[in-house]
LOPATI-328051 format. One record per residue (C-alpha): residue number from 1; residue in one letter; x, y, z. Coordinates in steps of 0.05 Angstrom, whole numbers, plus 5000, padded with zeros to 4 digits. Example, Ala and Ser with C-alpha at 12.3 -4.5 7.8 and 13.67 -1.06 7.14 Angstrom:
! residues 2
ATOM   i aa   px   py   pz
ATOM   1  A 5246 4910 5156
ATOM   2  S 5273 4979 5143
***
This chain:
! residues 224
ATOM   i aa   px   py   pz
ATOM   1  M 8927 2487 3780
ATOM   2  I 8866 2502 3738
ATOM   3  R 8910 2523 3679
ATOM   4  R 8945 2455 3682
ATOM   5  R 8878 2421 3679
ATOM   6  V 8858 2464 3619
ATOM   7  E 8921 2443 3583
ATOM   8  Q 8907 2370 3599
ATOM   9  C 8838 2379 3569
ATOM  10  E 8866 2412 3507
ATOM  11  A 8914 2354 3497
ATOM  12  T 8860 2301 3504
ATOM  13  D 8803 2334 3465
ATOM  14  I 8761 2349 3526
ATOM  15  T 8716 2408 3512
ATOM  16  F 8685 2424 3581
ATOM  17  L 8720 2429 3648
ATOM  18  C 8679 2438 3712
ATOM  19  C 8716 2462 3774
ATOM  20  P 8692 2461 3847
ATOM  21  E 8654 2515 3883
ATOM  22  A 8698 2574 3904
ATOM  23  I 8759 2542 3872
ATOM  24  L 8788 2612 3867
ATOM  25  G 8802 2637 3938
ATOM  26  G 8759 2590 3978
ATOM  27  L 8692 2602 4012
ATOM  28  A 8685 2672 4040
ATOM  29  D 8643 2646 4098
ATOM  30  Y 8707 2618 4128
ATOM  31  S 8749 2681 4119
ATOM  32  K 8762 2735 4171
ATOM  33  D 8760 2783 4112
ATOM  34  P 8705 2758 4065
ATOM  35  T 8723 2807 4010
ATOM  36  R 8797 2788 4008
ATOM  37  F 8792 2740 3950
ATOM  38  A 8728 2768 3919
ATOM  39  V 8728 2785 3845
ATOM  40  A 8691 2848 3825
ATOM  41  T 8638 2835 3771
ATOM  42  G 8675 2879 3722
ATOM  43  E 8741 2844 3733
ATOM  44  I 8719 2772 3722
ATOM  45  A 8747 2769 3651
ATOM  46  A 8815 2796 3672
ATOM  47  V 8821 2746 3729
ATOM  48  L 8802 2687 3685
ATOM  49  A 8845 2708 3625
ATOM  50  P 8900 2656 3641
ATOM  51  L 8848 2601 3630
ATOM  52  S 8832 2623 3559
ATOM  53  S 8829 2566 3508
ATOM  54  D 8805 2558 3437
ATOM  55  T 8776 2489 3453
ATOM  56  V 8761 2484 3527
ATOM  57  T 8702 2518 3563
ATOM  58  T 8713 2522 3638
ATOM  59  V 8663 2530 3694
ATOM  60  V 8699 2566 3751
ATOM  61  G 8673 2578 3822
ATOM  62  F 8692 2643 3858
ATOM  63  T 8666 2697 3905
ATOM  64  E 8637 2754 3865
ATOM  65  L 8635 2826 3891
ATOM  66  A 8576 2859 3856
ATOM  67  D 8572 2933 3840
ATOM  68  D 8524 2944 3898
ATOM  69  G 8575 2915 3947
ATOM  70  R 8540 2849 3957
ATOM  71  L 8579 2783 3956
ATOM  72  Y 8554 2725 3914
ATOM  73  N 8577 2653 3911
ATOM  74  S 8584 2649 3836
ATOM  75  A 8606 2606 3778
ATOM  76  A 8629 2636 3712
ATOM  77  V 8627 2602 3644
ATOM  78  W 8693 2620 3611
ATOM  79  H 8691 2608 3536
ATOM  80  R 8745 2628 3487
ATOM  81  G 8768 2687 3528
ATOM  82  T 8700 2715 3546
ATOM  83  V 8650 2708 3602
ATOM  84  A 8592 2671 3571
ATOM  85  G 8552 2681 3635
ATOM  86  V 8553 2678 3711
ATOM  87  Y 8508 2637 3757
ATOM  88  R 8498 2661 3829
ATOM  89  K 8482 2609 3882
ATOM  90  Q 8409 2613 3903
ATOM  91  H 8415 2578 3971
ATOM  92  P 8480 2604 4001
ATOM  93  A 8479 2563 4065
ATOM  94  L 8439 2520 4112
ATOM  95  R 8436 2575 4164
ATOM  96  R 8476 2640 4158
ATOM  97  S 8523 2664 4103
ATOM  98  V 8560 2727 4081
ATOM  99  Y 8534 2713 4011
ATOM 100  S 8470 2742 3983
ATOM 101  A 8423 2695 3946
ATOM 102  G 8422 2695 3871
ATOM 103  T 8356 2696 3834
ATOM 104  D 8369 2680 3761
ATOM 105  T 8359 2610 3732
ATOM 106  L 8402 2610 3670
ATOM 107  V 8412 2562 3612
ATOM 108  F 8478 2569 3575
ATOM 109  R 8491 2546 3503
ATOM 110  V 8562 2532 3481
ATOM 111  G 8582 2491 3420
ATOM 112  G 8513 2462 3412
ATOM 113  L 8508 2440 3485
ATOM 114  A 8453 2470 3528
ATOM 115  F 8469 2466 3602
ATOM 116  G 8453 2494 3670
ATOM 117  I 8492 2507 3733
ATOM 118  V 8472 2501 3806
ATOM 119  I 8521 2507 3863
ATOM 120  C 8527 2455 3919
ATOM 121  Y 8466 2462 3965
ATOM 122  D 8424 2487 3907
ATOM 123  S 8423 2415 3883
ATOM 124  A 8380 2394 3942
ATOM 125  F 8322 2432 3912
ATOM 126  S 8286 2407 3850
ATOM 127  E 8261 2474 3822
ATOM 128  P 8325 2504 3792
ATOM 129  A 8343 2442 3753
ATOM 130  S 8272 2430 3729
ATOM 131  R 8267 2501 3703
ATOM 132  M 8333 2493 3666
ATOM 133  A 8311 2427 3636
ATOM 134  A 8245 2458 3614
ATOM 135  R 8287 2510 3576
ATOM 136  G 8327 2457 3540
ATOM 137  A 8386 2441 3586
ATOM 138  T 8409 2369 3579
ATOM 139  V 8469 2375 3626
ATOM 140  L 8473 2404 3697
ATOM 141  F 8541 2424 3725
ATOM 142  I 8545 2427 3802
ATOM 143  P 8607 2462 3829
ATOM 144  T 8612 2439 3901
ATOM 145  N 8653 2453 3963
ATOM 146  N 8640 2403 4019
ATOM 147  A 8702 2421 4059
ATOM 148  L 8681 2425 4132
ATOM 149  L 8718 2434 4198
ATOM 150  H 8744 2368 4223
ATOM 151  S 8693 2370 4281
ATOM 152  R 8635 2374 4232
ATOM 153  A 8658 2332 4173
ATOM 154  G 8629 2266 4154
ATOM 155  E 8625 2221 4093
ATOM 156  D 8550 2225 4097
ATOM 157  L 8556 2287 4053
ATOM 158  V 8578 2241 3996
ATOM 159  A 8514 2200 4003
ATOM 160  Q 8472 2263 4007
ATOM 161  A 8503 2290 3943
ATOM 162  R 8493 2223 3909
ATOM 163  D 8419 2222 3927
ATOM 164  A 8410 2293 3901
ATOM 165  D 8447 2278 3836
ATOM 166  V 8406 2216 3821
ATOM 167  A 8342 2253 3837
ATOM 168  R 8358 2313 3792
ATOM 169  A 8380 2266 3736
ATOM 170  T 8318 2222 3736
ATOM 171  E 8269 2279 3747
ATOM 172  N 8295 2316 3687
ATOM 173  N 8327 2263 3642
ATOM 174  M 8392 2302 3644
ATOM 175  W 8466 2289 3656
ATOM 176  I 8493 2311 3724
ATOM 177  I 8566 2331 3732
ATOM 178  R 8588 2348 3803
ATOM 179  A 8657 2375 3819
ATOM 180  D 8677 2376 3893
ATOM 181  V 8740 2392 3932
ATOM 182  A 8775 2333 3965
ATOM 183  G 8830 2322 4016
ATOM 184  R 8852 2347 4084
ATOM 185  T 8883 2410 4112
ATOM 186  T 8898 2428 4184
ATOM 187  E 8828 2459 4189
ATOM 188  F 8784 2426 4137
ATOM 189  V 8769 2358 4108
ATOM 190  S 8727 2334 4049
ATOM 191  A 8719 2263 4024
ATOM 192  G 8698 2291 3957
ATOM 193  S 8632 2278 3921
ATOM 194  S 8654 2289 3849
ATOM 195  E 8615 2244 3801
ATOM 196  I 8580 2240 3734
ATOM 197  V 8509 2213 3734
ATOM 198  R 8471 2191 3672
ATOM 199  P 8401 2216 3656
ATOM 200  D 8373 2148 3678
ATOM 201  G 8404 2157 3747
ATOM 202  A 8462 2109 3738
ATOM 203  V 8529 2133 3764
ATOM 204  A 8576 2133 3705
ATOM 205  L 8638 2154 3744
ATOM 206  D 8657 2176 3814
ATOM 207  A 8722 2204 3841
ATOM 208  R 8772 2175 3890
ATOM 209  K 8758 2196 3961
ATOM 210  F 8803 2247 3997
ATOM 211  A 8846 2256 3934
ATOM 212  E 8852 2300 3874
ATOM 213  D 8820 2267 3813
ATOM 214  I 8790 2283 3745
ATOM 215  L 8731 2249 3714
ATOM 216  V 8721 2245 3639
ATOM 217  A 8658 2222 3602
ATOM 218  E 8623 2236 3537
ATOM 219  V 8557 2270 3553
ATOM 220  G 8503 2302 3511
ATOM 221  G 8429 2295 3501
ATOM 222  P 8379 2257 3544
ATOM 223  V 8378 2181 3545
ATOM 224  A 8317 2155 3508
***
């Protein structure tokens, strides 16, 4: 599925593709065997090899199995067949999680674009984005997975994500690009909160609810 999207980006001159949180394998918190779909740190490049492209940089969410045996909710920046870096979610869950908390606040630079990554609930906190902006990031990618059990789901998550995106955009004069899962399964449901927010807080694009979608916009430096 991701490879098809990469090919679509190649055909339409799109240079960055942001995928949802844990797009590879799903969230380990919901698994009877949390390590089943985990990717060892040293194997990330081999797993992402099918997504290699000369023109498209992809942000891919997955469960990372670190050398010390800890699990991290991570997102890799896959650029021209190499791992340009990995961000580990700093706030794994509201209450309990099988994931350990990441600590690094990173700024990536690819093709002249300086950007940061936070994952889902991280976006509710102002500090990571502000630190990235202070180090030159003008775009913030937010891989997200708002799939919840039917008994817990609600479209209020979309409004909460919108509020966080507008806040992070206006606080830091930066573009916000959120990629969420969307749809229904027998166990889970997500309306989907994917959107692109301008540095002035205006929503440039938002995705269809409960359906697969792709959003395309030209982004770059801060809005004067």
